[in-house]
N, C-alpha and C positions, 0 to 999 in steps of 0.2 A: 503494500500499500504505500509506503514511504517513497519508493522509487516511482510510482504512478504519479504521486503528488509533485514530485520535483520534475518529471517530464511535462505535466500540465502547466506548471508555472513557467517553465521554459518556453513552451510553445506559446502562451499567453504573452509573455514578455517579447518574443519575436514579433509576433502580430501587431502589439502595440506600438514596438519601435518602428516598424515599417510604416504605420498608419501615421505617425506623428514625426517622421523624419523630414528634415529640410534639405532641398538642393541648393546649391550655392553657385549662381551664375558667377561669371568672371566680367568685371566691368573695366574698360580700357579708356583713359583720357587720350583724345587725340591732341595734335598740335597744330599751330599755325603761325605763319611768319608775315608780319605785315607791317607798313608804315603808316597805316590808317589809324584813326583814333578808337575804333571798336573792333574787336576780333571775337568770334564766336567759337567755342571749343566744343566738339562733339564727344559724348560719352557714349561708347557702344557696349554691347553685351554678347556674350556667348553662353550657350547652355540655359538660355531663358526659358524655362520649361513650367507651365502652371504656376506662375508667380502672382500672388495677390498682393504682396506689400514688400517695400524695401526701405532701409535707412542707409544713407551713405554719407560720410564725412570725407570731405577732399580738403587738403591744405595747399597752400601756395604761398610765394613770396609777395607780400604786399607791397613791396618797394618797386616791383616790376609793373604790377597790374592792380585793378580793383575789380571786384566781381560786382556786376550790377542787375543781372537778370538770369534767372533759371527758368526754362521751359521744357516740357516733355516732348519727346520725338514724335513724329506724326503717326506711328504705328502703336505707340504705347497707351495714350489716353489716360484715363483714370483721374485720381486727384492729387496734386502735388502741393506740397508745403516747403519752402525754403527759408533758410535763416542766413542773411549776408551781413549781419550787424556786427560781427568779430572780424576785423581786418586780417586776410591770410587764411579764413576758414569759411567753408561752405558746408552747411548741413541741409541734407534733403531727407524729406519723408513723403513716400508715394504709396497710394493702395487703389485697388480696384477689386470689384466682385462681378463674376468669378475670376479666377485667375488667368493671365495671359501667357501664351507661349508665342516667341517671336524668332524669326530665323536668326542664325548666327551673325554677329557684327550689325545688328540693327541699332540704329541711334535711339537711345532710351531718353537721353537728357541733352540739352544745349545750354551751355554756361557762356553768357555775354560778359566780356571784359572790357 
């Protein structure tokens, strides 16, 4: 009976863990070289599968540029909240329901400097 109980708990744990596991897409910041006053940097993602929310913190050198605006990519949609009040730091929060699946290297955010 004791072995059966251990096996049942092990099976329950595996099922629970697989139902609550999180996948982790990889986000990449692009680069741009310009002499203009405004530059927009795309943030792309790979492995973006069934994602319903994300939180992202980016740091940069505030002596070079100042972040002024964050927008979502055209395929992302959902609701975006950004905090640009701390120089050198961009904090993003995004969510949607149901979760989104996007092709690799899709632009998820655009950051204007």
